[in-house]
C-alpha positions as CSV (number, residue, x, y, z in Angstrom):
1,M,74.6,173.4,-25.0
2,D,76.9,174.9,-22.4
3,W,77.1,174.8,-18.6
4,T,74.8,177.7,-18.2
5,D,72.0,175.8,-20.0
6,L,72.5,172.8,-17.7
7,L,72.6,174.9,-14.6
8,S,69.5,176.9,-15.7
9,A,67.6,173.7,-16.2
10,I,68.6,172.4,-12.8
11,A,67.6,175.7,-11.2
12,L,64.2,175.5,-12.9
13,V,63.7,172.0,-11.7
14,M,64.4,173.1,-8.2
15,V,61.9,176.0,-8.5
16,I,59.2,173.7,-9.8
17,E,59.9,171.0,-7.2
18,G,59.6,173.7,-4.4
19,L,56.3,175.0,-5.6
20,L,54.0,172.3,-4.3
21,P,55.5,172.1,-0.7
22,F,55.4,175.9,-0.5
23,A,51.9,176.3,-1.8
24,N,50.3,173.3,-0.1
25,P,52.5,171.8,2.6
26,R,49.7,169.6,4.0
27,G,48.8,168.2,0.6
28,S,52.5,167.7,-0.2
29,R,53.0,165.7,2.9
30,R,50.0,163.5,2.1
31,V,51.4,162.9,-1.4
32,M,54.8,161.9,0.0
33,A,53.1,159.6,2.5
34,E,51.1,158.0,-0.3
35,L,54.3,157.5,-2.4
36,S,56.1,155.9,0.5
37,R,53.3,153.2,0.7
38,M,53.3,152.6,-3.1
39,P,54.8,149.3,-4.2
40,E,58.3,149.6,-5.8
41,N,57.3,148.4,-9.2
42,K,54.4,150.9,-9.4
43,L,56.8,153.7,-8.2
44,R,59.3,152.7,-10.9
45,L,56.5,152.9,-13.5
46,V,55.6,156.4,-12.3
47,G,59.2,157.4,-12.5
48,L,59.6,155.9,-16.0
49,A,56.4,157.8,-17.2
50,S,57.8,161.0,-15.8
51,I,61.2,160.5,-17.6
52,A,59.4,159.7,-20.9
53,S,57.1,162.7,-20.6
54,G,60.1,165.0,-19.8
55,L,62.1,163.6,-22.7
56,L,59.2,164.0,-25.1
57,L,58.5,167.6,-24.0
58,L,62.2,168.4,-24.3
59,W,62.3,166.9,-27.8
60,L,59.3,168.9,-28.8
61,V,60.6,172.1,-27.4
62,R,64.1,171.7,-28.8
63,S,63.2,170.6,-32.4
């Protein structure tokens, strides 16, 4: 893996992260408000699940 792979992955994350606010700004704002009211331990669990899902998908794609 070289720097172009890493930068390509970061660019793709930025594109995907921008899709929801662009396509549905009102819904995106509602989701962000809901996340801000979520307890920290539950938010950490959601983050951990996202990390695990991403690592699993990366492992499946790369192997």
